[in-house]
TORPA-4810 file (N, C-alpha, C, O; in nm, 3 decimals):
<nodes>
NODE_1_1.960_-3.090_-1.025_1.911_-2.983_-1.106_1.759_-2.990_-1.110_1.702_-3.097_-1.133_X
NODE_2_1.695_-2.879_-1.090_1.551_-2.873_-1.092_1.504_-2.858_-1.235_1.548_-2.768_-1.306_X
NODE_3_1.415_-2.946_-1.279_1.363_-2.938_-1.414_1.258_-2.828_-1.418_1.171_-2.823_-1.331_X
NODE_4_1.264_-2.737_-1.518_1.167_-2.630_-1.524_1.027_-2.682_-1.550_1.008_-2.786_-1.612_X
NODE_5_0.928_-2.608_-1.502_0.789_-2.640_-1.527_0.759_-2.599_-1.670_0.779_-2.484_-1.707_X
NODE_6_0.711_-2.693_-1.750_0.681_-2.663_-1.888_0.545_-2.596_-1.896_0.451_-2.634_-1.826_X
NODE_7_0.536_-2.495_-1.982_0.409_-2.426_-1.998_0.371_-2.420_-2.144_0.456_-2.431_-2.233_X
NODE_8_0.244_-2.403_-2.167_0.192_-2.383_-2.302_0.114_-2.253_-2.298_0.106_-2.187_-2.194_X
NODE_9_0.058_-2.216_-2.411_-0.022_-2.094_-2.417_-0.143_-2.103_-2.323_-0.196_-2.002_-2.280_X
NODE_10_-0.185_-2.226_-2.292_-0.301_-2.245_-2.206_-0.265_-2.265_-2.061_-0.354_-2.285_-1.978_X
NODE_11_-0.137_-2.260_-2.025_-0.096_-2.277_-1.886_0.002_-2.391_-1.873_0.062_-2.433_-1.971_X
NODE_12_0.021_-2.441_-1.749_0.119_-2.547_-1.727_0.088_-2.672_-1.809_-0.027_-2.711_-1.825_X
NODE_13_0.195_-2.733_-1.860_0.178_-2.855_-1.937_0.173_-2.972_-1.842_0.263_-2.990_-1.760_X
NODE_14_0.071_-3.051_-1.852_0.054_-3.166_-1.767_0.048_-3.289_-1.857_-0.044_-3.301_-1.938_X
NODE_15_0.145_-3.381_-1.845_0.143_-3.498_-1.931_0.012_-3.575_-1.923_-0.027_-3.641_-2.020_X
NODE_16_-0.057_-3.567_-1.811_-0.184_-3.639_-1.798_-0.290_-3.580_-1.890_-0.386_-3.649_-1.925_X
NODE_17_-0.275_-3.453_-1.930_-0.374_-3.390_-2.017_-0.336_-3.401_-2.164_-0.413_-3.359_-2.250_X
NODE_18_-0.219_-3.458_-2.192_-0.177_-3.474_-2.331_-0.260_-3.584_-2.394_-0.301_-3.678_-2.326_X
NODE_19_-0.286_-3.573_-2.526_-0.363_-3.679_-2.591_-0.292_-3.814_-2.580_-0.170_-3.823_-2.597_X
NODE_20_-0.368_-3.917_-2.552_-0.308_-4.049_-2.541_-0.282_-4.101_-2.683_-0.363_-4.082_-2.774_X
NODE_21_-0.169_-4.166_-2.699_-0.132_-4.221_-2.829_-0.132_-4.374_-2.818_-0.105_-4.430_-2.712_X
NODE_22_-0.163_-4.438_-2.927_-0.156_-4.583_-2.927_-0.010_-4.624_-2.928_0.078_-4.544_-2.958_X
NODE_23_0.015_-4.750_-2.894_0.152_-4.800_-2.894_0.213_-4.783_-3.032_0.331_-4.750_-3.043_X
NODE_24_0.136_-4.806_-3.137_0.187_-4.790_-3.274_0.230_-4.647_-3.301_0.334_-4.625_-3.364_X
NODE_25_0.152_-4.549_-3.255_0.189_-4.410_-3.275_0.315_-4.376_-3.197_0.402_-4.306_-3.249_X
NODE_26_0.324_-4.424_-3.074_0.442_-4.394_-2.994_0.567_-4.455_-3.056_0.674_-4.395_-3.053_X
NODE_27_0.553_-4.575_-3.113_0.668_-4.640_-3.175_0.715_-4.562_-3.297_0.834_-4.560_-3.328_X
NODE_28_0.622_-4.496_-3.368_0.659_-4.420_-3.487_0.717_-4.283_-3.452_0.777_-4.218_-3.537_X
NODE_29_0.699_-4.238_-3.328_0.748_-4.108_-3.287_0.900_-4.110_-3.283_0.959_-4.180_-3.200_X
NODE_30_0.962_-4.037_-3.369_1.107_-4.036_-3.379_1.158_-3.894_-3.366_1.089_-3.799_-3.403_X
NODE_31_1.278_-3.878_-3.312_1.334_-3.743_-3.305_1.371_-3.694_-3.443_1.398_-3.773_-3.533_X
NODE_32_1.372_-3.561_-3.460_1.421_-3.504_-3.585_1.571_-3.525_-3.587_1.639_-3.487_-3.491_X
NODE_33_1.625_-3.586_-3.693_1.769_-3.609_-3.695_1.846_-3.478_-3.702_1.800_-3.381_-3.762_X
NODE_34_1.962_-3.477_-3.640_2.045_-3.357_-3.641_2.107_-3.341_-3.778_2.160_-3.436_-3.835_X
NODE_35_2.101_-3.220_-3.830_2.164_-3.191_-3.958_2.312_-3.161_-3.934_2.346_-3.100_-3.833_X
NODE_36_2.399_-3.205_-4.025_2.539_-3.171_-4.006_2.554_-3.020_-4.011_2.484_-2.953_-4.086_X
NODE_37_2.645_-2.968_-3.933_2.662_-2.824_-3.925_2.809_-2.788_-3.926_2.891_-2.854_-3.863_X
NODE_38_2.841_-2.682_-3.998_2.977_-2.631_-3.998_2.994_-2.524_-3.892_3.105_-2.475_-3.870_X
NODE_39_2.884_-2.487_-3.826_2.894_-2.380_-3.727_2.962_-2.431_-3.601_2.969_-2.551_-3.576_X
NODE_40_3.011_-2.337_-3.523_3.077_-2.372_-3.397_2.973_-2.418_-3.297_2.859_-2.371_-3.300_X
NODE_41_3.010_-2.509_-3.207_2.915_-2.551_-3.104_2.886_-2.435_-3.009_2.962_-2.338_-3.002_X
NODE_42_2.774_-2.446_-2.937_2.736_-2.343_-2.840_2.847_-2.326_-2.737_2.930_-2.415_-2.718_X
NODE_43_2.846_-2.211_-2.669_2.947_-2.183_-2.567_2.949_-2.297_-2.466_2.845_-2.335_-2.414_X
NODE_44_3.065_-2.350_-2.439_3.079_-2.460_-2.344_3.036_-2.594_-2.400_3.039_-2.695_-2.328_X
NODE_45_2.995_-2.597_-2.527_2.945_-2.720_-2.585_3.058_-2.797_-2.652_3.159_-2.741_-2.695_X
NODE_46_3.038_-2.924_-2.658_3.133_-3.010_-2.727_3.079_-3.038_-2.867_2.957_-3.049_-2.886_X
NODE_47_3.168_-3.050_-2.964_3.127_-3.083_-3.099_3.087_-3.231_-3.108_3.021_-3.271_-3.204_X
NODE_48_3.128_-3.312_-3.010_3.097_-3.454_-3.008_2.952_-3.473_-2.964_2.911_-3.418_-2.862_X
NODE_49_2.876_-3.550_-3.040_2.737_-3.577_-3.006_2.730_-3.707_-2.928_2.770_-3.812_-2.979_X
NODE_50_2.680_-3.702_-2.805_2.665_-3.821_-2.723_2.537_-3.894_-2.762_2.439_-3.832_-2.802_X
NODE_51_2.539_-4.024_-2.749_2.418_-4.103_-2.766_2.397_-4.187_-2.641_2.492_-4.215_-2.567_X
NODE_52_2.274_-4.226_-2.619_2.241_-4.315_-2.508_2.119_-4.395_-2.548_2.044_-4.357_-2.638_X
NODE_53_2.100_-4.505_-2.481_1.987_-4.593_-2.511_1.900_-4.602_-2.386_1.950_-4.614_-2.275_X
NODE_54_1.768_-4.596_-2.408_1.674_-4.611_-2.297_1.564_-4.707_-2.341_1.544_-4.730_-2.460_X
NODE_55_1.495_-4.761_-2.244_1.382_-4.850_-2.272_1.255_-4.766_-2.267_1.227_-4.700_-2.168_X
NODE_56_1.179_-4.770_-2.376_1.053_-4.695_-2.382_0.952_-4.759_-2.288_0.924_-4.878_-2.298_X
NODE_57_0.897_-4.678_-2.198_0.794_-4.727_-2.107_0.664_-4.753_-2.181_0.574_-4.819_-2.128_X
NODE_58_0.653_-4.702_-2.305_0.531_-4.720_-2.384_0.536_-4.851_-2.461_0.440_-4.929_-2.459_X
NODE_59_0.649_-4.877_-2.530_0.658_-4.993_-2.617_0.741_-5.106_-2.560_0.731_-5.220_-2.605_X
NODE_60_0.825_-5.075_-2.459_0.916_-5.175_-2.404_1.040_-5.197_-2.490_1.126_-5.278_-2.455_X
NODE_61_1.051_-5.125_-2.601_1.165_-5.139_-2.692_1.279_-5.048_-2.649_1.259_-4.945_-2.585_X
NODE_62_1.399_-5.089_-2.687_1.518_-5.005_-2.667_1.517_-4.896_-2.774_1.493_-4.924_-2.892_X
NODE_63_1.543_-4.772_-2.732_1.546_-4.658_-2.823_1.680_-4.587_-2.804_1.723_-4.562_-2.692_X
NODE_64_1.745_-4.555_-2.915_1.870_-4.480_-2.908_1.840_-4.334_-2.934_1.771_-4.299_-3.029_X
NODE_65_1.893_-4.249_-2.848_1.874_-4.104_-2.860_2.010_-4.038_-2.875_2.110_-4.085_-2.820_X
NODE_66_2.013_-3.930_-2.949_2.135_-3.851_-2.966_2.116_-3.718_-2.895_2.017_-3.648_-2.919_X
NODE_67_2.210_-3.685_-2.809_2.204_-3.560_-2.733_2.220_-3.439_-2.823_2.287_-3.444_-2.926_X
NODE_68_2.158_-3.332_-2.782_2.178_-3.202_-2.844_2.322_-3.158_-2.814_2.370_-3.181_-2.703_X
NODE_69_2.392_-3.096_-2.908_2.526_-3.044_-2.875_2.517_-2.951_-2.754_2.428_-2.867_-2.747_X
NODE_70_2.609_-2.966_-2.662_2.611_-2.880_-2.544_2.527_-2.928_-2.429_2.526_-2.865_-2.323_X
NODE_71_2.454_-3.040_-2.445_2.370_-3.092_-2.336_2.457_-3.130_-2.218_2.560_-3.196_-2.233_X
NODE_72_2.415_-3.086_-2.100_2.492_-3.115_-1.978_2.426_-3.221_-1.891_2.475_-3.250_-1.782_X
NODE_73_2.317_-3.279_-1.937_2.247_-3.380_-1.858_2.320_-3.513_-1.869_2.360_-3.554_-1.977_X
NODE_74_2.337_-3.578_-1.755_2.391_-3.713_-1.752_2.271_-3.806_-1.773_2.190_-3.824_-1.682_X
NODE_75_2.260_-3.864_-1.890_2.144_-3.947_-1.923_2.155_-4.090_-1.871_2.080_-4.178_-1.914_X
NODE_76_2.247_-4.115_-1.778_2.265_-4.249_-1.723_2.136_-4.296_-1.655_2.097_-4.412_-1.670_X
NODE_77_2.069_-4.207_-1.581_1.944_-4.245_-1.514_1.836_-4.280_-1.617_1.757_-4.371_-1.595_X
NODE_78_1.833_-4.207_-1.730_1.737_-4.239_-1.836_1.762_-4.379_-1.890_1.669_-4.451_-1.926_X
NODE_79_1.890_-4.417_-1.895_1.927_-4.549_-1.950_1.895_-4.663_-1.854_1.879_-4.777_-1.898_X
NODE_80_1.887_-4.635_-1.725_1.870_-4.742_-1.625_1.725_-4.779_-1.597_1.697_-4.891_-1.554_X
NODE_81_1.633_-4.687_-1.622_1.493_-4.716_-1.592_1.408_-4.688_-1.715_1.442_-4.601_-1.795_X
NODE_82_1.297_-4.761_-1.733_1.209_-4.731_-1.846_1.160_-4.586_-1.838_1.120_-4.539_-1.732_X
NODE_83_1.162_-4.520_-1.949_1.120_-4.380_-1.956_1.014_-4.363_-2.063_1.015_-4.432_-2.166_X
NODE_84_0.921_-4.272_-2.039_0.830_-4.234_-2.145_0.909_-4.144_-2.238_0.976_-4.052_-2.191_X
NODE_85_0.903_-4.167_-2.368_0.985_-4.085_-2.459_0.969_-3.934_-2.442_1.066_-3.860_-2.456_X
NODE_86_0.847_-3.888_-2.410_0.832_-3.741_-2.398_0.898_-3.687_-2.271_0.907_-3.565_-2.255_X
NODE_87_0.945_-3.775_-2.180_1.017_-3.729_-2.061_1.167_-3.710_-2.087_1.238_-3.656_-2.002_X
NODE_88_1.215_-3.754_-2.202_1.356_-3.738_-2.237_1.377_-3.596_-2.289_1.306_-3.551_-2.379_X
NODE_89_1.473_-3.527_-2.231_1.503_-3.392_-2.279_1.652_-3.364_-2.263_1.721_-3.428_-2.185_X
NODE_90_1.699_-3.266_-2.340_1.837_-3.220_-2.331_1.835_-3.075_-2.283_1.737_-3.003_-2.301_X
NODE_91_1.944_-3.036_-2.219_1.950_-2.905_-2.154_2.091_-2.850_-2.166_2.188_-2.920_-2.135_X
NODE_92_2.104_-2.726_-2.211_2.232_-2.656_-2.213_2.212_-2.526_-2.134_2.130_-2.443_-2.172_X
NODE_93_2.286_-2.510_-2.025_2.265_-2.391_-1.941_2.308_-2.263_-2.010_2.402_-2.262_-2.090_X
NODE_94_2.239_-2.157_-1.978_2.278_-2.024_-2.023_2.324_-1.944_-1.903_2.387_-1.998_-1.812_X
NODE_95_2.292_-1.818_-1.903_2.329_-1.734_-1.790_2.203_-1.675_-1.727_2.096_-1.673_-1.788_X
NODE_96_2.218_-1.629_-1.604_2.108_-1.562_-1.535_2.167_-1.452_-1.449_2.279_-1.462_-1.399_X
NODE_97_2.090_-1.348_-1.433_2.128_-1.240_-1.342_2.046_-1.255_-1.215_1.946_-1.327_-1.212_X
NODE_98_2.090_-1.187_-1.111_2.010_-1.182_-0.990_1.974_-1.037_-0.964_2.055_-0.947_-0.984_X
NODE_99_1.854_-1.018_-0.919_1.802_-0.885_-0.895_1.753_-0.879_-0.750_1.660_-0.951_-0.714_X
NODE_100_1.815_-0.794_-0.665_1.767_-0.784_-0.527_1.639_-0.700_-0.523_1.640_-0.583_-0.562_X
NODE_101_1.530_-0.760_-0.477_1.401_-0.691_-0.473_1.345_-0.689_-0.332_1.370_-0.779_-0.252_X
NODE_102_1.268_-0.586_-0.304_1.190_-0.577_-0.181_1.048_-0.548_-0.226_1.028_-0.470_-0.319_X
NODE_103_0.952_-0.609_-0.165_0.814_-0.582_-0.202_0.729_-0.706_-0.192_0.764_-0.800_-0.121_X
NODE_104_0.616_-0.707_-0.264_0.520_-0.816_-0.249_0.572_-0.951_-0.296_0.515_-1.054_-0.258_X
NODE_105_0.679_-0.956_-0.376_0.736_-1.084_-0.417_0.819_-1.147_-0.306_0.848_-1.267_-0.312_X
NODE_106_0.856_-1.070_-0.207_0.946_-1.117_-0.102_0.869_-1.175_0.016_0.758_-1.132_0.048_X
NODE_107_0.932_-1.272_0.081_0.874_-1.332_0.201_0.917_-1.259_0.327_0.857_-1.276_0.433_X
NODE_108_1.022_-1.178_0.317_1.075_-1.106_0.433_1.069_-0.957_0.404_1.036_-0.916_0.293_X
NODE_109_1.100_-0.877_0.503_1.103_-0.732_0.485_1.234_-0.681_0.430_1.251_-0.561_0.409_X
NODE_110_1.328_-0.772_0.405_1.458_-0.729_0.353_1.473_-0.775_0.208_1.400_-0.863_0.163_X
NODE_111_1.567_-0.716_0.135_1.582_-0.754_-0.007_1.612_-0.903_-0.023_1.687_-0.962_0.054_X
NODE_112_1.552_-0.962_-0.125_1.577_-1.101_-0.161_1.624_-1.105_-0.305_1.579_-1.026_-0.389_X
NODE_113_1.716_-1.195_-0.335_1.765_-1.208_-0.471_1.672_-1.297_-0.552_1.637_-1.407_-0.510_X
NODE_114_1.633_-1.249_-0.668_1.550_-1.323_-0.761_1.628_-1.343_-0.890_1.694_-1.251_-0.938_X
NODE_115_1.620_-1.466_-0.947_1.679_-1.487_-1.078_1.599_-1.403_-1.177_1.477_-1.393_-1.167_X
NODE_116_1.670_-1.342_-1.272_1.608_-1.242_-1.358_1.664_-1.254_-1.499_1.786_-1.247_-1.518_X
NODE_117_1.578_-1.270_-1.597_1.615_-1.278_-1.738_1.726_-1.379_-1.766_1.820_-1.352_-1.840_X
NODE_118_1.712_-1.496_-1.706_1.803_-1.604_-1.736_1.756_-1.678_-1.860_1.641_-1.662_-1.903_X
NODE_119_1.842_-1.758_-1.917_1.803_-1.836_-2.034_1.873_-1.970_-2.032_1.977_-1.988_-1.967_X
NODE_120_1.815_-2.064_-2.105_1.872_-2.196_-2.124_1.824_-2.246_-2.259_1.725_-2.197_-2.313_X
NODE_121_1.894_-2.344_-2.312_1.851_-2.405_-2.438_1.809_-2.548_-2.406_1.883_-2.623_-2.342_X
NODE_122_1.691_-2.584_-2.452_1.634_-2.717_-2.428_1.602_-2.784_-2.560_1.597_-2.720_-2.665_X
NODE_123_1.581_-2.913_-2.554_1.537_-2.991_-2.669_1.464_-3.113_-2.615_1.514_-3.179_-2.524_X
NODE_124_1.348_-3.143_-2.670_1.270_-3.260_-2.632_1.261_-3.350_-2.756_1.164_-3.340_-2.831_X
NODE_125_1.360_-3.437_-2.778_1.372_-3.508_-2.905_1.256_-3.599_-2.941_1.240_-3.633_-3.058_X
NODE_126_1.173_-3.639_-2.846_1.061_-3.727_-2.875_0.927_-3.660_-2.848_0.825_-3.728_-2.831_X
NODE_127_0.925_-3.528_-2.845_0.802_-3.455_-2.818_0.699_-3.481_-2.927_0.734_-3.506_-3.043_X
NODE_128_0.573_-3.476_-2.889_0.465_-3.485_-2.987_0.453_-3.359_-3.071_0.385_-3.360_-3.174_X
NODE_129_0.518_-3.253_-3.029_0.519_-3.127_-3.104_0.651_-3.118_-3.181_0.756_-3.104_-3.119_X
NODE_130_0.648_-3.127_-3.313_0.773_-3.128_-3.390_0.867_-3.011_-3.361_0.988_-3.030_-3.363_X
NODE_131_0.815_-2.892_-3.333_0.901_-2.776_-3.307_0.986_-2.795_-3.182_1.095_-2.738_-3.172_X
NODE_132_0.939_-2.875_-3.086_1.014_-2.897_-2.962_1.125_-3.001_-2.980_1.209_-3.017_-2.892_X
NODE_133_1.125_-3.070_-3.094_1.230_-3.168_-3.120_1.360_-3.100_-3.165_1.465_-3.163_-3.168_X
NODE_134_1.351_-2.973_-3.199_1.469_-2.893_-3.233_1.505_-2.810_-3.110_1.417_-2.780_-3.030_X
NODE_135_1.632_-2.773_-3.093_1.668_-2.688_-2.979_1.588_-2.558_-2.979_1.564_-2.498_-3.084_X
NODE_136_1.547_-2.515_-2.859_1.474_-2.389_-2.842_1.521_-2.323_-2.714_1.582_-2.388_-2.629_X
NODE_137_1.494_-2.194_-2.701_1.534_-2.118_-2.582_1.416_-2.108_-2.486_1.301_-2.094_-2.528_X
NODE_138_1.448_-2.115_-2.358_1.351_-2.085_-2.252_1.410_-1.968_-2.174_1.524_-1.974_-2.128_X
NODE_139_1.333_-1.862_-2.159_1.378_-1.744_-2.085_1.306_-1.743_-1.951_1.183_-1.747_-1.945_X
NODE_140_1.384_-1.739_-1.843_1.326_-1.727_-1.710_1.313_-1.579_-1.682_1.410_-1.512_-1.647_X
NODE_141_1.191_-1.527_-1.696_1.168_-1.384_-1.678_1.204_-1.344_-1.536_1.282_-1.251_-1.516_X
NODE_142_1.149_-1.414_-1.439_1.184_-1.395_-1.299_1.148_-1.522_-1.224_1.042_-1.580_-1.249_X
NODE_143_1.232_-1.566_-1.136_1.216_-1.685_-1.053_1.104_-1.781_-1.095_0.989_-1.763_-1.057_X
NODE_144_1.138_-1.882_-1.171_1.049_-1.990_-1.212_0.930_-1.947_-1.297_0.831_-2.020_-1.305_X
NODE_145_0.936_-1.832_-1.360_0.834_-1.787_-1.455_0.901_-1.777_-1.591_0.983_-1.687_-1.615_X
NODE_146_0.865_-1.870_-1.679_0.935_-1.886_-1.806_0.852_-1.845_-1.927_0.729_-1.852_-1.925_X
NODE_147_0.921_-1.803_-2.031_0.869_-1.797_-2.167_0.945_-1.909_-2.237_1.068_-1.904_-2.243_X
NODE_148_0.875_-2.008_-2.290_0.943_-2.125_-2.344_0.913_-2.147_-2.491_0.829_-2.079_-2.551_X
NODE_149_0.984_-2.245_-2.546_0.966_-2.291_-2.683_0.991_-2.178_-2.783_0.916_-2.163_-2.880_X
NODE_150_1.096_-2.100_-2.759_1.127_-1.986_-2.845_1.225_-2.029_-2.952_1.337_-2.071_-2.922_X
NODE_151_1.182_-2.018_-3.079_1.271_-2.052_-3.190_1.356_-1.929_-3.223_1.334_-1.822_-3.166_X
NODE_152_1.453_-1.940_-3.315_1.542_-1.826_-3.344_1.468_-1.699_-3.386_1.505_-1.590_-3.342_X
NODE_153_1.366_-1.710_-3.471_1.293_-1.590_-3.515_1.218_-1.525_-3.400_1.218_-1.403_-3.386_X
NODE_154_1.154_-1.607_-3.317_1.081_-1.553_-3.202_1.178_-1.492_-3.102_1.146_-1.392_-3.039_X
NODE_155_1.297_-1.553_-3.085_1.395_-1.497_-2.993_1.439_-1.358_-3.040_1.456_-1.268_-2.958_X
NODE_156_1.456_-1.340_-3.170_1.492_-1.208_-3.222_1.381_-1.107_-3.190_1.410_-0.992_-3.157_X
NODE_157_1.255_-1.149_-3.200_1.143_-1.060_-3.166_1.145_-1.026_-3.018_1.121_-0.911_-2.981_X
NODE_158_1.173_-1.125_-2.932_1.179_-1.100_-2.787_1.292_-1.001_-2.756_1.273_-0.909_-2.678_X
NODE_159_1.407_-1.021_-2.818_1.522_-0.932_-2.795_1.486_-0.789_-2.837_1.514_-0.695_-2.763_X
NODE_160_1.423_-0.773_-2.954_1.383_-0.639_-3.000_1.282_-0.576_-2.905_1.291_-0.458_-2.872_X
NODE_161_1.185_-0.657_-2.860_1.085_-0.606_-2.766_1.149_-0.565_-2.634_1.112_-0.463_-2.577_X
NODE_162_1.243_-0.644_-2.585_1.312_-0.610_-2.460_1.393_-0.482_-2.476_1.395_-0.399_-2.385_X
NODE_163_1.460_-0.466_-2.591_1.539_-0.345_-2.614_1.448_-0.221_-2.614_1.483_-0.119_-2.554_X
NODE_164_1.334_-0.231_-2.679_1.239_-0.119_-2.680_1.190_-0.091_-2.538_1.178_0.025_-2.498_X
NODE_165_1.163_-0.196_-2.463_1.113_-0.177_-2.327_1.221_-0.119_-2.237_1.190_-0.039_-2.148_X
NODE_166_1.348_-0.157_-2.258_1.458_-0.098_-2.180_1.465_0.051_-2.207_1.484_0.129_-2.114_X
NODE_167_1.452_0.092_-2.333_1.452_0.235_-2.366_1.337_0.307_-2.296_1.353_0.418_-2.245_X
NODE_168_1.220_0.243_-2.294_1.104_0.301_-2.227_1.128_0.311_-2.076_1.090_0.410_-2.013_X
NODE_169_1.192_0.209_-2.017_1.221_0.211_-1.874_1.323_0.321_-1.841_1.318_0.380_-1.733_X
NODE_170_1.415_0.349_-1.932_1.509_0.460_-1.910_1.433_0.592_-1.905_1.466_0.679_-1.824_X
NODE_171_1.333_0.608_-1.991_1.248_0.728_-1.988_1.171_0.735_-1.857_1.158_0.842_-1.797_X
NODE_172_1.119_0.620_-1.812_1.046_0.616_-1.685_1.137_0.654_-1.570_1.093_0.722_-1.477_X
NODE_173_1.264_0.614_-1.574_1.359_0.647_-1.468_1.378_0.798_-1.460_1.374_0.855_-1.351_X
NODE_174_1.400_0.863_-1.574_1.418_1.009_-1.576_1.293_1.077_-1.522_1.302_1.169_-1.441_X
NODE_175_1.177_1.031_-1.568_1.051_1.091_-1.523_1.031_1.070_-1.373_0.987_1.162_-1.303_X
NODE_176_1.063_0.951_-1.321_1.049_0.923_-1.179_1.141_1.012_-1.095_1.099_1.066_-0.994_X
NODE_177_1.267_1.027_-1.137_1.361_1.113_-1.065_1.308_1.256_-1.060_1.310_1.319_-0.954_X
NODE_178_1.259_1.308_-1.173_1.206_1.444_-1.178_1.081_1.460_-1.093_1.066_1.560_-1.022_X
NODE_179_0.991_1.363_-1.099_0.867_1.371_-1.020_0.896_1.364_-0.870_0.834_1.435_-0.791_X
NODE_180_0.990_1.280_-0.830_1.025_1.273_-0.687_1.088_1.403_-0.640_1.058_1.451_-0.530_X
NODE_181_1.174_1.460_-0.723_1.236_1.587_-0.684_1.129_1.695_-0.669_1.134_1.772_-0.573_X
NODE_182_1.033_1.701_-0.761_0.926_1.800_-0.752_0.836_1.772_-0.632_0.791_1.865_-0.566_X
NODE_183_0.810_1.644_-0.602_0.725_1.607_-0.490_0.790_1.645_-0.357_0.723_1.696_-0.267_X
NODE_184_0.919_1.619_-0.345_0.989_1.645_-0.218_1.026_1.792_-0.200_1.051_1.836_-0.088_X
NODE_185_1.029_1.867_-0.306_1.065_2.008_-0.300_0.956_2.093_-0.367_0.980_2.154_-0.471_X
NODE_186_0.835_2.095_-0.306_0.725_2.170_-0.371_0.755_2.320_-0.367_0.821_2.369_-0.276_X
NODE_187_0.705_2.391_-0.467_0.722_2.538_-0.463_0.638_2.594_-0.349_0.538_2.535_-0.309_X
NODE_188_0.682_2.707_-0.298_0.605_2.768_-0.188_0.469_2.809_-0.243_0.456_2.863_-0.353_X
NODE_189_0.370_2.782_-0.161_0.232_2.815_-0.197_0.192_2.943_-0.123_0.206_2.952_-0.001_X
NODE_190_0.143_3.040_-0.200_0.098_3.165_-0.136_-0.038_3.141_-0.074_-0.124_3.076_-0.133_X
NODE_191_-0.057_3.195_0.047_-0.183_3.176_0.117_-0.285_3.279_0.075_-0.398_3.277_0.125_X
</nodes>
């Protein structure tokens, strides 16, 4: 599975550009504990919470992590090698559509399928950003171009914005059909 490229408002997130923390700060960095929930698990998710232990590459200590409900990552590799805590993440797949496109995005002259408006739920339990320690949505707008770190309120705003834009695109479709018909069938011009 290809891990998505993380982005921030300033562009791609590069761990090398993240502020360095002392060993004491890294040791104090803890995931937000999961609150008990009566709600149903996510689609395809198990109500059972998996745990795994990894060795922190920062402190050398063993750290126990609890998976996000619905996480499909096999954390066995995380358990076998020392990991930097901010590299630990959970992932629950969503759905994606494919859109056949021709044009400047394509490498060939024939239609190519692009992933379009896909989504997934991620969680970075040891992130330096507290909001990322809770599950969030990442929307793949089109092939490897993401809007990430979307909380429930922001997701509702994105959904509303997309619905408005879909309505606008329906208007554009009607206008385009009418303009093409007028362009291809011009009225006779008197000389």
